[in-house]
C-alpha positions in Angstrom: 0.0 -0.2 -0.1 1.6 3.3 -0.9 1.6 5.8 1.6 1.3 9.8 0.8 4.0 11.6 3.2 2.0 14.6 3.3 -0.5 12.5 5.2 2.1 11.2 7.8 1.7 13.5 10.7 5.3 13.1 12.6 4.9 15.6 15.1 2.0 17.7 16.3 1.6 20.4 19.2 -1.9 22.2 18.6 -2.2 23.7 15.5 1.3 23.2 14.5 2.3 20.1 12.9 4.8 18.7 11.0 4.4 15.8 8.4 6.7 13.3 6.5 7.4 15.6 3.7 8.5 18.7 5.7 10.5 16.8 8.3 12.4 14.5 5.7 12.9 18.2 3.4 14.1 19.8 6.3 17.0 16.9 6.7 17.8 17.2 3.5 18.5 20.7 3.5 20.5 19.9 6.9 22.5 17.2 5.0 23.5 19.6 2.0 24.1 22.4 4.2 26.4 20.7 6.5 28.3 18.6 3.5 28.8 21.9 1.7 30.7 23.7 4.6 32.9 20.1 5.5 33.5 20.4 1.2 34.1 23.8 1.1 36.0 24.9 4.4 39.6 23.8 2.9 39.4 24.5 -0.4 42.9 24.7 -2.6 44.6 25.2 -5.6 47.7 23.8 -5.4 48.9 20.3 -3.8 46.8 17.0 -3.8 43.1 17.7 -4.2 40.6 16.2 -1.2 37.8 14.1 -2.9 35.4 16.4 -1.7 36.7 18.8 -3.3 37.3 17.1 -6.6 33.6 15.4 -6.8 32.5 19.4 -5.9 34.3 20.6 -9.2 33.5 18.0 -11.3 29.7 18.4 -10.5 30.1 22.3 -10.4 32.1 22.1 -14.2 29.5 19.7 -15.3 26.2 21.8 -14.5 28.2 25.3 -15.1 28.7 23.7 -18.9 25.3 22.5 -19.1 23.7 25.7 -18.4 25.8 27.8 -21.2 25.1 24.9 -23.4 21.5 25.7 -23.3 21.5 29.4 -22.5 24.0 30.4 -24.4 24.7 32.7 -21.5 27.6 33.4 -18.7 26.2 30.5 -16.3 27.6 32.6 -13.4 24.4 34.0 -12.4 22.1 31.2 -12.8 24.9 28.9 -11.1 23.8 29.1 -7.9 19.6 28.6 -8.3 20.2 25.7 -10.8 22.7 23.6 -8.7 20.8 23.6 -6.1 17.5 22.6 -7.7 19.5 19.9 -9.2 21.2 18.8 -6.3 18.7 18.8 -3.7 16.2 16.9 -6.7 19.0 14.6 -7.4 20.0 13.9 -3.6 15.7 13.4 -2.6 15.3 10.8 -5.2 19.0 8.6 -4.5 18.5 8.7 -0.6 15.5 5.8 -1.8 17.7 3.1 -1.5 16.9 3.6 2.4 15.0 1.6 3.9 11.6 3.2 4.9 12.5 6.9 3.4 9.8 8.1 1.4 11.1 10.8 -1.3 10.0 14.4 -0.8 9.7 14.8 -4.4 6.8 11.8 -4.3 4.8 14.8 -3.0 2.9 16.8 -5.0 3.4 19.6 -2.1 7.0 19.4 -2.9 7.2 19.7 -6.7 4.8 22.0 -6.6 7.0 24.2 -4.5 10.0 23.9 -6.2 7.8 24.6 -10.0 6.9 27.8 -8.0 10.4 28.4 -7.3 11.0 28.2 -11.3 7.8 30.2 -11.8 9.3 33.3 -9.6 12.9 33.0 -10.9 11.5 33.4 -14.9 10.7 37.2 -14.1 13.4 37.5 -11.7 16.6 36.7 -13.9 14.6 38.8 -16.8 14.1 41.7 -15.2 17.3 42.0 -13.3 19.2 41.0 -16.9 17.3 43.7 -18.5 14.6 46.0 -17.0 10.7 45.8 -15.6 9.7 47.4 -18.9 11.3 45.0 -21.4 10.0 42.1 -19.2 6.7 43.5 -19.1 6.8 43.9 -23.0 7.1 39.8 -23.5 3.8 39.6 -22.5 2.4 41.7 -25.5 4.2 39.9 -28.1 3.0 39.5 -30.9 -0.2 41.6 -29.9 -1.6 42.8 -26.8 -4.9 40.3 -27.4 -2.1 37.7 -26.5 -1.9 38.7 -22.7 -3.9 36.5 -21.3 -2.4 33.5 -23.3 1.0 34.1 -22.6 -0.2 34.4 -18.7 -2.1 30.8 -19.3 0.9 29.4 -21.0 3.4 30.8 -17.9 0.9 29.3 -15.5 0.5 25.8 -17.1 4.1 25.5 -18.1 4.7 25.1 -13.8 2.1 23.0 -13.6 3.7 20.5 -16.0 6.8 20.7 -14.2 5.0 20.0 -10.9 3.5 17.1 -12.3 6.0 15.7 -14.6 8.6 15.2 -11.3 5.4 14.4 -8.8 4.3 11.6 -11.5 7.7 10.2 -12.3 9.2 9.8 -8.8 5.5 8.2 -7.8 4.9 6.1 -10.1 8.2 4.5 -9.5 7.4 4.4 -5.9 4.4 2.4 -6.2 6.2 0.0 -8.8 9.0 -1.0 -6.4 6.1 -1.2 -3.6 4.1 -3.9 -5.8 7.4 -6.1 -7.0 8.2 -6.1 -3.2 5.0 -8.0 -2.9 4.8 -10.0 -5.4 8.6 -11.0 -5.8 10.5 -10.0 -2.8 13.9 -11.1 -3.8 15.2 -10.1 -7.2 13.0 -7.7 -9.4 12.8 -5.1 -6.4 16.5 -4.6 -6.7 16.8 -4.0 -10.9 13.8 -1.7 -10.3 15.7 -0.2 -7.3 19.0 0.7 -9.6 16.3 1.9 -12.0 14.7 4.0 -9.8 18.0 5.9 -8.9 18.8 6.4 -12.5 15.1 8.2 -12.6 15.7 9.9 -10.2 19.0 11.4 -11.9 17.3 11.8 -15.1 14.4 13.6 -13.3 16.7 16.1 -11.6 18.4 16.8 -14.8 15.2 17.3 -16.6 13.6 19.3 -13.9 16.9 21.8 -13.8 17.5 21.8 -17.6 13.6 22.7 -18.2 14.1 25.6 -15.1 17.2 26.8 -17.6 15.2 27.0 -20.7 12.4 28.9 -19.4 15.0 31.2 -17.7 16.9 31.2 -20.7 13.9 31.9 -23.0 12.6 34.8 -21.2 16.1 36.6 -21.3 16.1 36.0 -24.9 12.7 37.1 -25.5 13.8 40.5 -23.7 16.7 41.0 -25.7 14.9 40.6 -29.4 12.6 43.3 -27.9 15.4 45.5 -27.0 16.9 44.8 -30.2 13.8 45.6 -32.0 13.3 48.9 -30.1 16.9 49.9 -31.4 
């Protein structure tokens, strides 16, 4: 039987309560913060590098190259946001190997929160790169009558991000649970490996789509500026 992490209350005091999704999310955040501090506290450019620094440099380089390839822009401004999205989702999914662990990305509330972060980031990066005036002009292209359709497009895109990640992670959890009941020895191991691979792929897809939306908005603003000139 599948357990909805949003319905599993871990702690409750009056009106204040913490469910499994929130608790696990906080634990992952603390793990990432402490892990980042431990890896970065002794960074060096000389001599032998630690395993942590080697892993960090490979990860940052990979994310930087992907951002540059997708956006065709300087990756610096986007690296903290896109990198955080990828690492959080990847770690949340990879921890599914822990017995009894329910990934927060299998909760629609978590995936919706991540999608809303992207929804907010798109105009923030667009306005920062250009201006509020040029950002607003995007919604009036090609004519003023397209304004409601462009707004609906932004909202539907956000919903698609949330549902896509939620659906893929939740379906994988359900399939593994079913196979554990039917064939508790062999197939669950294979599905667990495939689940880890799917988790990494979903983290990559989510981060890439977020960068595509941000880059698309920035390029649209740039085109508007060029036409104005």
